[in-house]
N, C-alpha and C positions, 0 to 999 in steps of 0.2 A: 560136424564137429570142428572142422578146421575154421569155419566162419565163426563159431562160437568162441574158440580160443583167441582169435584175432580181436574180436570185440572185447573180450575180457582184458587182453593186453593193452588195448587202446584206453580202456577205462582206468586201468591201474596207472598208466603214464599220466593221465589227466590229474589223478589224485596226487601223485608225486610232484607234479609241477606246482600245485598249490601249496605244498608243504616244504619242499626243499629250499633253503636259502639261495638266492641268486638265480633261481630257475623260474621264469615267468614268460608269459606270452608276449609277443612283440607289442610295443606301445608306440603310438604316434608321437614323435618328438616335435616340440614347438619349433617352428621356423625361426631363424635368426631375425632380429628386428632392429629398427632404428627409432629413436625418440627424439623429436624436434619440438621447438616452441614456435608458435606463430603469434605475431603481435599486429595490432591495428588500432587506430585511434581516429577520432573525429572531433573537431571543435565547432561548437555551435552556440549561438547567442540565446540565452534564456528568454522566454516570452511571458513568464509569469513571476509573481513574487508573493511571498507570505511575510507579513510584518506583525510584530506584536506591539500593541499600544495599550497603555493603561493610565489610570487616574488615581492618585493618592490624596486623601483629604484628612486633615487632623482637626480635632475640636476637644473641648473639655469633656463633653458628654458623648456617650456612644451613639445616641440617637442623632445628635447634631452632626457627628462625623459621617454617619451613613447618609443622612439627608443631603449633605453637601456633596458627597461622593456620587450619589444617585443623580443629582442635578447636573454635575459635571460630565458623567458618563453619557447621560441623555443628549448632551450637546455634542459629544464625540460621535455618537451613533447617528445623530441627525446629519452631521457633517459628511459622514460616509454615505448616507443615503442621498444626499444633495449631489454627491460626485458620481452617483450611478452604481455604487457598490451594492450588489444584491444581498438580501438578508441571509441567503444560504451561504454567502462567502464570509460571514462574520460569526464567530463563535467564542463564547465566554470561556476563558482559560483559567482564570483564578479570581476568586471573590473572597475577601478576608476582612475581619475586624479585629484589631489587636490593641491591647492596652499599651500605653507608653509609660514605661517604668521611670520613676524619678529617683535621683540619687539621695533624695531627702527621705529619711526613714519616717519622718512624721507624716509625709504624704507620698506613699509608695506608687500611686497611680497619678501621673501628671495629666493624662488625657487619653485619647483613643485615635487610632489611625485606621481608616477604612480604605481599602484598595479594590479596584476592579480592573481586570486586564482581559483584553480580547485579542484573538488572532484574526487577521484580515488577509484574505486572498485577493491580490490585485491582478486582474486578468489582462489589463492593458499596462504593460510595464513602462511605457513612455510617460504614463501619468503618475508613476510612483513618487517622484519628487514633490509634485504638487499635492498629492494625497498626504504625504507626511507633513508638509508645511501647513496644510489646512487642519490637520489633526492637532498640531501644536497650538494653532490659533484657537481652536475650539475648546482647548483646555487639557489636552493629554500632556502629562508631565513626565511620562516614561515611555520611551520608544526604543525597540532594540529587537534582536533575534531575526534580522532580515535574512530570508532564505530565497535564493533565486531557483527557478524551476524551468525545465524544458518539458513542455506538456506532452510531446511525442517522443519522449526519451526511449521507450521500449522499442519502438519501430526503428529508431536510429541505432540502438544497441544491437538489434538483430543483424543490421547491415554490418556493423563492426565485427560481430561474431563471424559472419561469412567471410569478411576480408582477412580475419586472423587465420581461419582454416586455410584459406588460399595461400597466405604467407608461409604457413607450416609446410604445405605440400611443395611449394616452390623451393624451400630450403632442402627438403628431403630429396627432391629430384637432383639437386646440385650434388648432394653427398653421394647418392648411389651412382650417378654418372661418373664421378671421380673415382669411385671405388670399383667400378666395372660390374656392378650387379643391377638387378631390376628392382623396381618398386612395386610392392604388392598392395594389398588392401589395408586400410587402417584398421587396427584391432582395438585400440583404446583412444578415447578423446576425453580430456578433462579440462574444464574451464578454470583458470587461475586468476582472472581479473575481474573487475567490477567497475561500473561507472563512477567517476569521481565527482563529488559535489563541488560547485564553484566557491571560491572564497568571496565573501562579501566585502565590498570596498565602497566606503561612503566618503565623500568630500565634506569639508566643514561648511555648514550653512551660511549663507550670506544674507544680510538684511535686505528686505524688500524683493527677494526673489525666491522661487521655489527651491527647496532643498535639493541640491545636486547630488545625484546618486549615479555611480558607475557599476552596472551589472557585470561588465566583463564578458567572458566566454566560458562555457562549461566544456571541459575536455573529457569525452567519453572514450575510455580505453579498454582493451580486452586482450588477455593472453591465454592462449590455449596450448596444451601439450598433446601431441598426437604420436602414437607409436604405429609404425608401418611395418608389415612383413617385408623381408628381403628375399628376392627371388634370385636363385642361382642361374 
């Protein structure tokens, strides 16, 4: 009977613990923590470029505009092939035929404009200026949207990530040493940065020479925020 009464009393206490306000079992409190940011960056020269080139042709009749445009674009594509640009690196981006509206109400359509634009990936960036120059010579009358690319950017970004984490840990160690506490394990890590695209810079073309282009450098940067437990 004594054993039975004790068991009943313990069970009653457990019920009260779940119902009375402020009465609960002991909970593990989170350890104090410190949050720091780590930063890292790397400058690297791009090794590829993507350029947009196009041809626009005008004529009185739609068929004539398209015929002239097809002929001009064929010359542009032939120029790319002569320079060793693979077919896989050339892609049609826009093909259009539009009526040219006249201000004269008696003749609302003055003619037609046909346009064809392609994007071209240049895998040898040193040849970019020459490629652009020869595209213009072949008949391209619209060039723009140059984008410089680092082909192994992901591998380089992984290195920058690791450097940013190391920088965060270095800062955390400085703080805890000054505060007289120990540095525990990291509990949260969040990425706050992303690689930055390079700004395109192009010099003015000069007659008789390949179009000068300055690719500059791409700065890959990363910022991470890490929270560490503090050990007493």
